[in-house]
Steps between C-alpha positions, in 0.01 A plus 500: 500500500808303399794442730841357419658334803831323550811450293443157339346632181524281188796581275268494203123494468199590292183621673178577311154596636192586295134561583363728230367237261175570315366177648379602847632333816817386324857547622842360426824465693838359395828481689811321375812522713835359591394432858754515783441207734737425786846478340382441146280649229239335277286619210133508585175658392139554593225618269131547579218585262174580679187493286175595674602335828659189345875473555742340255836461676822405327809467718826317552350327804193363315704355212412761240782566257616794292534339158612804307625844594626766261623846591548773239747757642286529814232668289278194466482158661307198372438186707319171476418332831350152515333304777310179428246581223542878539716729289551864593638733234635832625633795301625804692591833338714717727458876521733751664476504876610683810801439723428344839732441794530140622706323768846354459771398749587869560145621570244652265751568222394283209323675211239313299265610222126443531249566225131544574385539141642192334271267306432129545309266270389175669340196338399187695422176321375164625572271209357686199247697708579868565403569862627859509656754269561858601725803494582728793648840413579619854737222600760522775838361392847469647791326331822481702828333403516180297 
């Protein structure tokens, strides 16, 4: 069960969650947001690829960097994230979603669109070695603002 609490929601964000890869015990999570913090905002992200119990974490706080991001009319998003010797290539294809109610300063009055049948293609490299490559067809995706 998901709950949305509070009124300090990011002005803009991308959230993606996938766990229907053909490779068993694999899941993927990505969140990029303009994060409200005290009296300011900053751009941050966290991304986790779990492969058979081994976690690959890329985040603002562990010095990973988004090196390239391209958005095509909110229908597809491509990213390259780097951390040390690792490169994570992500391609997301957005499908139509459903309207959800989310919090804003006036209560639960913000409308966002969430898709549960988007598609994500993920490829993880360490140097020239491909550690993971997979597609998930039943991907959760929200894109708000920005």
